[in-house]
C-alpha positions in Angstrom: 116.2 -151.4 26.4 115.8 -152.2 30.1 115.6 -148.9 31.4 112.9 -147.9 29.2 110.8 -150.8 30.0 111.5 -150.1 33.7 110.4 -146.6 33.4 107.1 -147.9 31.8 106.5 -150.4 34.6 106.9 -147.7 37.2 104.4 -145.3 35.4 102.0 -148.2 34.8 102.4 -149.0 38.2 101.7 -145.4 39.6 98.6 -145.1 37.2 97.2 -147.9 38.4 97.6 -146.8 41.8 95.7 -143.8 41.2 92.7 -145.8 39.4 92.6 -148.2 42.2 92.3 -145.1 44.9 89.9 -143.5 42.6 87.5 -146.6 42.0 87.6 -148.3 45.5 87.5 -145.1 47.8 84.1 -143.7 48.6 83.8 -140.4 46.8 87.2 -140.8 45.5 88.6 -138.4 43.1 91.7 -136.4 42.3 92.8 -134.0 44.8 92.4 -130.5 44.0 95.9 -128.9 43.4 95.1 -125.6 42.4 96.1 -122.7 44.2 92.3 -121.7 44.8 91.6 -125.0 46.5 94.0 -124.8 48.9 92.7 -123.4 52.2 95.9 -122.5 53.9 96.8 -120.4 51.0 93.5 -118.7 51.3 93.9 -117.7 54.6 97.4 -115.8 53.7 95.2 -114.2 50.9 97.5 -115.8 48.1 95.5 -116.4 44.8 96.4 -118.1 41.5 97.7 -115.5 38.7 94.3 -115.0 36.9 92.4 -114.4 40.2 95.1 -112.1 41.3 95.2 -110.4 38.1 91.1 -110.0 38.2 91.2 -108.3 41.6 94.1 -106.0 40.6 91.9 -104.7 37.7 89.1 -104.3 39.6 90.9 -102.1 41.9 92.6 -99.8 39.4 89.1 -99.4 37.7 88.1 -98.0 41.2 90.8 -96.0 41.4 90.4 -94.1 38.1 88.5 -90.8 38.1 87.0 -90.2 34.6 86.0 -86.5 35.6 89.5 -85.5 35.6 90.5 -86.8 32.1 91.3 -84.5 29.4 92.0 -85.4 25.9 94.3 -83.5 23.2 92.0 -81.9 20.5 94.8 -81.6 17.7 97.1 -84.4 17.9 97.1 -87.0 14.8 97.8 -90.5 15.7 101.5 -91.5 16.1 102.9 -87.9 16.7 
């Protein structure tokens, strides 16, 4: 029981500390921990998974040449 109370007290102190920082600092807000908000990663061209996926899909569409695409005429689905 003592361990649980100690853990709850430590979490409460941490939450109180964050609240004090946000309320009393001018323009206080939580730090942006997203990959896209990190300027050092931006310099190294590192993106979050969603952004990287969008970039790769855009690049793939640019490489596709639909003029050379051919379709089979007499094929049934699944065969």
